[in-house]
N, C-alpha and C positions, 0 to 999 in steps of 0.2 A: 504494500500500500504506500502510495506516495503521500508525503506530508508536506504541506506548504508552510514555509517559514514565515511567520508574521512578527516583525520586530515590535518590541514593546514601545508603548508611547513614552516619550521622554518626560521625566518628572520636572515640573516647573520649578523656578527658583523659590517661590513661596512655599511650595510643597516640600522641597528638600530642606528648607530651614525648619519647617514644622516638624518633620521627622527627626531632624538633628536635635532640636530642643527636647522632643518627647522621649527620645532614646536615652537622654540624660536623666530624666525624672521618673520614667516609668518603672514601676516595681510590680505591676500586676494587681495592685491594691489601690483603690481610689482614696487619695488623702483627705477627701471631703466627707465621704460617707462610710469608708472602710470596706466596701464591697469589692469583689473581684471585677476586673475590667477585660478579661479575655486576653487575646494574644496580640492585639494591635496596640502599639505604643500610643498613649494619650495622657494628657495631664489629669483628667478625671474620667469617670465613667460617663456614658452617654446621657444618663438621667441627670447627673449633676451639671454636665456641660450645657444642657438646655437652660439651666438657671443662671448661667454667667451672663452678666450684662456689661459689655465694654462701655467705658465712658465716652460720650459723644463730644464733639467740639463745643456744643452748647453747655454740657456739664462742666467742661474744663474752663469755659469762659466764666461760668458762675463761680468756680473756685478762685479764679484770678480776681474777680470783683470782691469776693469775700476777704481776700488777703491784701489787696492793693491799698486799702485805706490804712493798713497797719505797717506795711513794708513796701518799698519800691520794687515790686516784682514784675519782671518782663512777661512771664507767662506761667501758667500752672496747669498741671495735667495729672491724670490718673489712668491706670489700665482698666480697672473695674469699678463700678458702683456697688456698694456693699450694704444693702439694707440688713437690719437685724435678722438673724437666722438664715441668711443667704449662703449659697455655696462660696461666694467670694469671701465672706466673713470666715467661713470654715477654713479656707485655704490660707488666708493671711495668719490665722491663729495657728494652723498647723506649722507654718514656717516660723512663727514667732515663739510659740509656747510648746509645740509638739515635737521639737527636735528634728524637723524635716529640713535640715540645712541644705540638702541636695536640690531642693526646689528653687533656692535663691538665685543662683547665677543664670539658669535657663529662663526663669520668669523675668529676670532683669533684661535679658536679650529681647524677650517679647515686649517689655515696656519700651525699650529703645526703638523697636520697629513701629510700635503704636504711635510714639511721639513723632517719628520721622515724617508722618503724613501732614503735620501742621507746623513744625518748627525746625530750624537748622540744628545740627548737632552742637552741643556745647563745647567749650574748650577744656573744662575740668568737671569731674563728677565728685561730689562730696556727700558722704552719708551722714545722717544724724547719728551721733555717738551714743554708746551705752556707758554707764558707770563701770569702773573696773570690777566692782563686786558683781554686778549683773553679768558682765562679760565672762567672769570666771565661772559663775554658776551655770550660765547657758552654754558656754563654750564657743559662741560666735555671736556676731552682731548681724541680725537679719537685714538691717538697712545696708550694711556694708556688702553683704552677699548679693543683694539686688544691684547695688551700685557697681560692683565688680562685673556683673554680667553686662551692664550697660556700657561701662568703660571698654570692656573687651570687644563688644559689638561694634563700637565706634572707633576703637584703636586710639583712645585718648587717655591722659593720666587720671588715675584715681587718687584723690587726696584723702586717704582714710583718716588721717590724724590732724586734719585742719582745725577740728573743733574738739572740745573736751567736755564731758558731762561730769559734774561734781557728785561726790558721794553724799548720802544722807537724804532723809525725807521719804515720802510715799511715792509709789508708782503713780504716774499721772492717770493711768487707766482707772484708778480707784477714786478719782476726784471728780467733783462736779465742774461745770463749765467755768464758773468764776474762780474756783480754787486752782484749776489747771493753769490759768493765766498768771495768777499770783505766784505759784510754785515754779512755773517755767521761766519766769523773769529772773530767777536767781540760780537756775540749774546749770547754765552753760557758760563756757568761757573759751577763749582762743586756745588752740591746741599746742602741740609740742614743737612747732617751728622755732627756729632761733629767735631770740628776743629782738634782734635787729629787723626781722621780717614781720613778726606777729602784729606789731602796731604800725607798720608802714602800709603802703599801698601795693603789697605784693600781688594782689589779684586785680589790680587796676586794668579796666578795659577787657577783662576776660569774661566770657559767658560761662557762669558757674551754675551747675544744676545741683540743687540740694535734694537728696533722695531719702525718703522714709517709707515704712511699710504701710502706714494708714494715716489718714487725716481725719480727725474728729472735729475739734474746735479750731485747729490751726495754731494753737499756742506754741507747740514745739517748733513748728516751721517758722513762726514769727521770730522767736528769740534766736534761733540759729541763723536765720536769714539776716537779722540785724548785725550780727557779728561779721558776716561775710561782706555785707554792704559797707561796713566801716573800713574794710580793707580794699575797697574799690571794685568789688565784684558787680557784674551785671547779672542780677539774680533771677533764676528760674527755679521752680520746684516741681517735683513729680513724686507721686506715691503709687504704691501698688493698688491700694483701694481707698476710695472716698466713702467713709462710713456715713450711713444715713439713719436717722432716728436715734433712739436711745441705745 
């Protein structure tokens, strides 16, 4: 019997990126619901994937408006919108509290591609820091993992230690809106750069992207952003998820 050879259809660039990301995060178990996902690499199972809502340009514009009266931010964006109880919430909590460190860098690459549709790449990527105690107990900084994926995707420097978070006090997640702003105002300081650089304009004219896992009130982004603006940065912010509701 003669068999006719039919070449496979070439995989498009977006498809090849998708499979590349998913091969890094796939474990066969959905990190959102804990159920099996079969044999095809994916970030979540199909049921959970249907619940994920990517942030639109309008959503990001609303974020920028919310922040712009507090800090001179060039733009603001998020990968997902995260209502209470959503799959997006489950995913950022899995990364942040569930020890799913391996999710960080691939999702960071997804964040970079999502942002590329609206804004030019930044010159520097800077994660929101953890306290040394929290870093020791968790073993990694989830914002730095996301930022690393973004910096690698763009091929630009990651300034992981540009900012420092002081020890002491309560986790902001346990505080109300007003208490978050009061606490965040004293939580952050310039990082471990040489003293000659820290208080100079070492970031003058550079598009600097401040990265965090989730935006609730924006208190953390505001305080970290103010420090970067003091050093001359043209500030943008991006988070994995924009939390909605309580």
